[in-house]
Structure formats: C-alpha cells, structure tokens
N, C-alpha and C positions, 0 to 999 in steps of 0.2 A: 504493500500500500504506500509506503514511504517513497519508493521508486516512482510510482505513478504520479504522486504529488509533485515530485521534483521535475519530472518530464512536463507536466502540465504548467508548472511555474516557468520553466524555460520557454515553452511555446508561447505563453502569455507575454513573457518579457520580450520575445522577438516581435510579436504582433504589436506591442506597445511602442517599441522603437520604430517599427515601420510606419505606424500612424503618426508619430511625432515628426518623422522625416517628411511625411506627406503634408502635415500642417505647416511645417517650416517652408516647404516649397510653395504652398498656396499663399502664405503671407508674403513671401518674397515677390511673387507676381503682383500682389496688390500694391506693394511698395514700388513697383516698376523696376525691380532689380532682375537682371538677366541671370540665368543659371551659370553661364560661363564667366560671369564677372566675379572674381575672387579678390577679396580685400587683402592688403598686406598683412593685416592681423591674422586672418585665417591662414595665410601661408606660413607665418611664424608658428602658429599653434600646431598646424599639421607637421611642421618640421620637428618641433619639440616632442610631439607625440611619437614620431619615429624613434627617437632615442629612448623614450619611456617604454615603448614596445620592445625594443632591443633588450633592455634590462629585465623586463617581465618575462620575455621569451627565454632568456638564459636561466633565470631563477626557476621557471617552470621545467626547463630541461633537466637541471640538476635535481629538482625535487622528484621528477619521474625516475631518475637514475637511482637515487638512494631509497625511494619508496618501494620500488619493485626489484631491487637487486637480489632479494632473497628468492625471487621466482626464477632466477637464472639457473643454469645447470651448475651443479657442484663440481668439485675437482674431477678430472678425468679418471675413469676406472681402468684405463689401459695405458700401456707404455707409449704407443704411437700417439695417443690422445694428448699427452703432455707436449709433444713436439707440435701437434696441430694447434693446441691452445696458444703456444708461443707465436706461431705464424699469424693466427687471428688477432692476437693482442698487438702484434706489430702493425697489422693493417688498421686496427682501431686507432692506434696512436696517429698514424698518417691521416686517417679520416677526421679525427678530432681537430688536428691542426688545420686542415683544409676547411672544416666546418666553421670553426670560430673565426678564422681569417676572412673567409669570403662573406660570412653573415655580418661580421663587424664592419667591414668595408661597405657592404650594401646599406646598412642602416645609417652609418656615419655620413656617407656621401648624400643619401637621401635627405638627411636632416640639415647638413651644412650648406648644400648648394640648392636651396629652394629658390623659386622664382622671385626675382626682384625687378621692379619696373626700371627700365633703362639699362639693365645689366645684360651683357651679351656673353655667350659661351666662347671660350677660346677654341679656335679652329685648329685641330691637331689630327690630320688625316692619316699619317703614316710614320712609323719609326721601326727601322730594320732591327735595331738592337733590342727593343722591347719585344718584338715578335719572336726573335730568336730566343729571348729569355723565357717567355711563357710557352714556348714549344719545347725547348731542350729540358727545362726543369721538370715538367710533368712527365716527359718521355723517360728521363733518368729515374724518376721515382717509380714509374710503372715497370721499368726494366728490373729494378731491384726487387719489387714485389713478385714479378713473374719468376725471376731466377730463384728467389728464396722459396716460392711456392713449389716450383718444379723439383728443387732439391729435396724438400720435405716429402713431396709425393713419391719421388723415387725411393727414398728411404723406407716409406711405408709399404710400397708395393714390391720391393726387391725380394727375391726368393728366400725362403726361410732356411735356416741351417739347423742341423741336429734333429733330435726327436721332437716331433710335433703331434699334437692331438688333432686328428682329422674328423670333421663333423660335416655332414651334408644337411643343408637347410632347404627343404622342398616346399615351395609356395604354390598354392592353388586358391581359387575362390572358394571359401574365404578363411583359410587357416594355414598354419605352418606344421610341418612334420620334420622331426630330426632323425637322422640315421647315423649310427656309429658303427665302426668296424668291430667285429667280434674278436675272438681270441687269436685269429690268424693275423690281425692287424691290418687287414685290407678290405676295402669296400667292394662288394660284388658288382657285377655288371647290371645295367638296367635297360629296359626297353618299354616304351609307352604302350606297345601292343599287348603287353601282359598285365596292364592295369585292370584290376577288378576290385570287388568289395573286400577281399582278403589280402590283396597285394596293391596297396594304394600308390606305391612308388614304382611298380613294374620291375621288381628285382628278378633277375634271370637265374633260375635254377632248373634242374631237370623236373622237379616237382611242379614248379609254377608253369613251365611250358606244358606239361601233361595236363594240369588242371585247366589251363586256358583252352587247350585243344578239346578237352571234354566239354567245356561250356559251349564252344562253337558247334561241336557235334550234336549236343542236345538241342540247341536252338535250330539247327538245320533240320533235325528230325521232326521237331515240333512244327516248323513251317511246312515240311512235306506232308505231314499228317493233316494239317488244315487244308492245304490245297487239294488233297485227295478226298477228304471226307466232308468238307463244308462247301456250301454254295455262297460265294462271296461276290460283292460288286466288282466290276471290272477295274476300277481305280485301286481298290484294296488288293486285288490280285496282282496288279502291276507293282504296287509297293512291296508285296511279299517277294516277287521275283527280283526286284532291285536289292532287297535285303539279302536274298539268297546269294546273289552275285557278289555282294560286299563280303559276306561271311566266307565265301569260297576264296576270294582274294586274300582275306585276312588269314585264312587257314594256310594258304600257300606261303605267305610271308613268314608266318610263325614256323612253318616247316623249314624254310630257309634259315631262320634264326637258329633252330635246333641243330641243323647241319653245321652251321658256323660254330655253334657252341661245342659240338662234339669234336670238330677239327681242332679248335683252339685247345681243348682239354688234352687231346692226343699229342699236340705239339709241346705244350707248356707244362702239362702235368699239374702239380699242386699250385704252381704259380699262376694258373689261369684264373682270371677274375670271375669266370662262370662257376667256379667251385668255391668262391669266397662269399657268396651272398647268403647262404643258409644261416650262418651265425651272426649276421648283421643285426643290429638293434634298431628297429623301426618304432619310434615312440613319439609321444606328444609332450616330451619334456626336453629341456635344453639346459645342460650342465657343462661347466668348464672348470678345470683345475686352476688354482691360483698360481700366477707367475710361471706358467708353462705356455709355450707358444702354441697357438691353435690356428689351423688352416680351415677356413670355412669354404665349403663347396656349395654354391648357390644355384638352384635350378627352379624352373617354373613349369607347371603343367599347361596353363591356359593363356594368360595374358602377361604383360610386363608388370611385375611387382618390384619392390625394393626392400632389401634387407636393411633395416635401420635400427641401430642401437645408439641412441643419443648420448647416454652416459658413458659409452665406450668410444664416442666420436667415430662411429663406423657406419658406413652406408655403401651399398653396392646393389646394382640392379639385378633382378632375377629375370632372365630373358628366356622365353620358350625356345627350345631347340639347341641350347648351348649351356655350358657350365661356366659361371663366373666365380672368381675366388677372392677371398680377402684374408689377410694374415694379421693376427693381433695377439698380444700377450696381456691378459688381465692382471692388474696390479693391486686392485682393491676388492676384497671379498664382499659378498652381499651383506654380511653382518657388520663389517667395518663401515660400509657406506651408510648403513642405517644409523650408525653413531655419528658419522660426518653430517648427515642431513638432519639428524634429530628426529627422524621418522622411523619408529619401530616396525612399521608395516612396509617399508620401502622394498621394492624389487626392481632389479634390472628388467627391462621389458623389450622384447623384440617386436618391432612394429613394421608395417608396410608403409613406405613413404611415397607410394603411387596410388592415386585414386583409381582403384581397380574394379569398381562396381558398387552396387547398392549397399552391400554389407562390408565395405572396405574397413569400417571401424572395428570389425570383429577380428581382424588379423593381428592378434596379439598373443605372445607366448613369453612367459617369464623365463629369464636366464638366471641360473643360480651359479655364482662363483664361490667356490669352496676350496678347502685345503685338499692336497693330493690324497690324503688318507680318506677323507669324507667322500671324495669323488670316486675312489676305487671301491669303497663300500657301496655306493649308489650303483656303480656299474655292475657289481657282483649280483645285485638284486634284480637286474633286468632280464627279460626273457628273450632268447634269440628269435629271429624271424621264423626259422624252422628248427625243429629238433635236430641236433647234430647226429650224423650217422654213427651207429654203434652206441647210442645212448642206452642206459640201463632200462630194462623192461619195467613197465609200470606194475604196481601191485595187482593181485588177481581181481580185486573189485573195480579196478580202473582199466582193465585190459580191453573191455568191449569197445570203448571209444577209439583206442589205438588201433584195434583190429579193423574197425569201420574205416578209419582213415587210410590204413594200408590197402583195404579193399578198393576204396575210391581211387587210390593211386594206380592200382593194377588195372582197374576198369578204364582209367584215363589212358594208360599205356596201350591197352587193347584197342580202344577207340582210335588212337593215333595210328596204329598199325593198319586198322581197317580203312581209315581215310586215305592213307598213303597207297594202299592197294587200289583204291578207286581212282 
C-alpha cells in the first residue's frame, strides 16, 4: 500500500509541475512575452542550476554505490576469478576516470559559457595537435585494455596440467545433468540417437544400443499391426508410413553405430570409450573438490544454452552438436562462502545465461564445493549408469528383477539379430 501511495504522489507531482508550466506559458503570452525570449537572469539561473545538478548527480552516484555495494558479488570462488576481478577492476578505474572527467567538463562548460547578449563564440575550426591527442590517447588506453584482457583470457583458457577432475554438464530445456567418469577415469562415448527415458545423455554401451534397437522394433511392430488390423484415414496412414521410414532409417544408423563400436573395441580394447560408459555417473547433482583443477565439458541437446557460475566468474556457451570446455580451480568451499557472505543458506548455483525458452528460469543446479575427503565420500555413494560386468549377484529375494533385466537384454539382442537378417 505504501508503494502505491508513493507512485500516486509522484504522478500527482509530475501533473502539478506540468500544469504550473502551462500556467506560466499562458501568463507569458498575456504579458506579450515570446517563448524564445530568455532574460539574462534566466540564463544565469539555468547556468547555476547546471552546477547544482552536477553536485547532486555525483552525490546520488556515490550514494547508489555505497547503498547497494552489499548486493554485488562477493570474492571470487575460483582461482581464475581472482585474475578476472583484477582485469575488471582495472577497467572500472579507467571508466571512472573517463566518467568524472567528461561529466565534469560537460556541466562546467554548460554553466560557464551560457548565452550573453553581444558575446560571440571564438571560431576554432581545426587543430592537428588536438586531434592527434584525442585519437592517440584513447587508442593507447584501448590497446592496453585489449592486451591485458587477451593475456588474462589466454591464461584462463590454456590447457590444464596434471590430474584434473572431468565433469560433463549437459543442458536441455529446461534443466542440467552432470556426468562423471566412473572408476576407469574416462567418460564413455555418447550418441543422440540413443537418447530415451532411461538414457537421457545417449551414453553408448552394448546394452543401450540393444535397448534402443528393441524400442525401434517394438514401435515398428506396433505400426505394422495397426496398418494390418485397423481401418485408418488416408492422412493417418501416410503419417504411419512416414514414421515407419524414419524408424527404419534410425535402425540403420544405430546398426552402423554398433558396427563402429565393435570395431573400435576390437582395435583399442579397454581403452575404447565405448567400454567406458557403463560406470559413468549420470546424476542431477554437481560437486567439485576444493583446490583441484576441474575440466568442464559442456554440451546441449536442443538449443544454445550457457553454463554460468557467477560466483566462480565462469561462463561458456552450450552449443548443440559440439562440446565446449572450461577449466577452473575452486578456491573457496561452499561452507566458507557462507561465512564470507553471512548467509547460512548460500549455495553456488549453476545457471543458464541464455534465454532458452518459456521455462528458462528453471535451469538451475546447485554446485557444492567441498574438501577432497567429502567429495570422495559423495562419489562413493553414487550409482553407476549401468551395473558393472561381473558384479556380485543380488540376494535371492532380489534376483527376479535382475533376471527380468537380463531377459530384456537377451530379447533386445535377439530382436537386433532378426532386424539385421531382414
């Protein structure tokens, strides 16, 4: 209610000023005074008001700065963020110098050289030295900023050295998924054609290929049954035939993928990425160990997103069809940043910095920065994407689901063989 009253008061104040201006204009006409006739007193008053406005303008500027400085980002939570903050502070110093210099000259000259009757401006059309000065000085300042910025950027993006924690961040409308390598320390291969309800990232393994082929076989069989047993409109029959052609093309491409996978496994053995996906961790949590370098692999399923960690001073686009990377080393844990900010509920947040659709605001995932011991403990509690080969058999009372899963895999393999024969 208070805000509404304030808005109404401001609106009424503006209307009152407008009406007073209108009354002044009408009374001037009654006195026979033309609007373009300005008295020397009015000129002096307007000149003095320029200087008053300059002082008020600067006071308001500093008030805003100190009033809302606590809303600014706290210290950087990453190593490269410290270098980036230095670069930005350097730019701010130059901007403040230019801001105060240009605005002071603007207001000073407007107040000092106001119109006086009989006074003529000095005609000064050209000066090579001045033009050289205001060309060379800004160019030199910009060159320093660009060189400093490129040097900082090259340091941030240079290849990492030593042991790094590799994490894949997968973006889609409208959420994030993290993928960590398993015990083999290597992320498995992925292919978008294998994406389904149980494989959101399209991780390639023998099991996921078989499952996807089984899904295609089931859908093809369902369409064939409908075409054989149902009376359908011509347009729906055409749609089903188009869908059949698409599924057959997809089946052929996945068959090619399977052939490529088997050839790669035969050539590289255990080093093949097609054998590395089963133990990957595909989860909706994002953790990083403190003071250990992390390499972020960023992908997108659908549109351009942007991996944005403001407290880490990190941002990189997620582009469909390619993998972008960003390297960083967290230096402040989540618990420590809670102390720094004075907010016991603080969390680092992974955001999307591209307006990617109606639910863009939902693309948030907390990042937990913790000690290596806590990180290892968290990793130990995660479930692999697929049960590793040779895992211990489940207890007797849990054997039925495992048997069903094994049967499904065998059925998928049989279906693949049948489709290849066709």
